[in-house]
C-alpha positions, 0 to 999 in steps of 0.5 A: 089414286086420288079421291075423285078416282078411288072406288067407292066402297059397298058392303054386302052382308049375307049369310049365304056365301053363294049370294055374295058371290053373285052380288060381288060379281055385279058391282066388282066392276064399278066398286071396291066390295066388302063381304060379311057373313053375319050382322055382327061382322058387318056392324065391326066393318062398317064402324071401323075407321074405313066404312063403306059408302053403302050397305047391301043388307040381307033379312033374314040371317041366324043370330042378329038379323038385317032389321037388327044391323040397320036399326043399331046402325041408323040409331049411331050418328057416326053410321046413320047417313050410310045408305042400306039396301035391303036385299032379300026374299022376303017379298010382302009388302009388310016386310018392305014397309017395315025395312024402310020405316027402319031407315033402309033407302031401298028394298030389293028382292031375291032373285036379284036383276043385276041391272037393277042392283047396278041401278039402285046402288048407282042411285043411292051413292049418287044421293049420299055424294049430294048429301055429304057434299051439302054437308060440306059446305053447309059445315064450311059456310057455317064455320065462315059465319062463326068466324065472322061473328067471333071477328066482329066481336074481337073488333068491336071489343078492340074498338071500345079499347081504343076509346078508352086508355087500355091497349089493344091487347088488354082484350086479348090477355084478359080472355086468356086468363078468364079462360084459364080460371073458367077451365081451372073451375071445371067448367064445361068445354063449350061453355069455356070456349063461349067465354073466351070468345065473349070476354072481349066484349066486356067494356063495349059499353064504354063507346057511350061514354063522352071523352072528356069523362072517359079520357080525363087524367084527374079524378072523377067527380061524383056526377062523372062517376055517375055516368061511368057506372052506366057503361055495363047498361051501354053494352048491354044496350049495344049487344042487345039480346039474342038467342046466339049463346055466344051474343047472349054471354057477351051481353051477360058479361058487359052488363055483370063483370064490375058487380061485386060479390059483397053487392056493392059493385054495379050496375045492378048491385048483384050479391054473390051467386046471384052474379053470373059466374061468367061476370065473376070470371071476367072480373078477376082477369080483367082487374089483374090485367089491369093492376098489372098493366102500365097506364098513364095514370100509374106504374104497373103493379108487381104480379105479387102486389096484384095477387095480394090486392085480389087476395085481400078482396076475396069476399068483398069484391071477388068470389072467394072460390074463384080467387084461389084458381087464380094462383092455380093458373099463374104458371100459364097465366104468366106465359100468356102475359109475357106473350101478349105484352105490349107498350102503351101510348094512349092517355086516360083514366081508370074505371077501376 
C-alpha cells in the first residue's frame, strides 16, 4: 500500500473500554485505530517508531490524567506537533480553556456526536498534513539554499586558487585536513562542519593581488611582500560581515590563517590564543598541503620533512597544542592526500 492510500492512525486514550469501543466504531471505517487504557501506555505508543497521526484523549483517568499526557507530549519536540483532541465529560469553560492552553487542538464533550467527531478529526488531520507538507517544503528549500551557499563558497575558493599558483584540489585537501585536526581537538560537531565548509575561502583575498606579484617566479621584493600580506584583509573585505555562522567563520579564517603563534604573522600580528582557533587549525592544514605539493618554484617535500618543519615551528608559527594532532590524524590525512592528488600545471610564487 503506498503512502497516499495508507490509512492514517488515530490513538484513542480512555480508561473506560466502552468509550474506546464507541470511538473506534465511529472512526474505524476511515482510519487505523489504536487504543490505550491509561496515560503511561499512551505515551509509549506516541513515542514509538510508529506514532499516531492524532490523539483523542480523555482527561479524567486514574494515575496520569489527560492534562499531564498532553503536557508531556507538547513538551517533547518529537511529539509536540501531533494534534490532540480532548474528549471528556468535563464541560466547564475553565476545563476547555485549560486543555487548549496546554496545546490541544480541539475539545469535544461527552456524550459524543459521531458526525462531530468525524468532522473534527478530519479537519485536524488535514491541518496536520498541510503543516507537515509545508515543513517538508521549507526544509527542502533550506537545504537547497544551504547547498547553493556552500557551492558558491567552494567555487570562490577555487577562483582564488586559479588566480594563484595552487591547483583546484588544494582547497579540498586542506579543508579535509582542517576537519581532521578539529575533530581530533574534540571540537563541537556542528563547528567542525562549519570549519570544513568555510576553509576553502581562506585565500579568497588573493583575488585582490595584482597578477605581476601573485604569479611572479622570482623572489618578491619588500614592497611586493607588503602588498601580498594584505590579502587576508582583502579576503575579509570580499566576504564582508554576516550573521550567517558559515560566512562569519569564512571571514574569520580568511583574516587569521597567516597569523603566527609568536605574534610575527600578518595582518594583525595576533599572538597565541588571540588568534581564532579556526585560523590556527587552517594554518597547519594549509602549510602542510603547500609543503607536500609540487609547485613550479619547488618540488614537493616528503611527508616526513613537512612534519619535521611543522614540529620545529610549533610554538613559533603554530599552536603547540594543535601540532601533535597533525601526527595523530596522519593515517586518515594521507588517505585524503592520495584520494585528491593531482598534477600541477600552473606557474607562480608562494606566499608562505
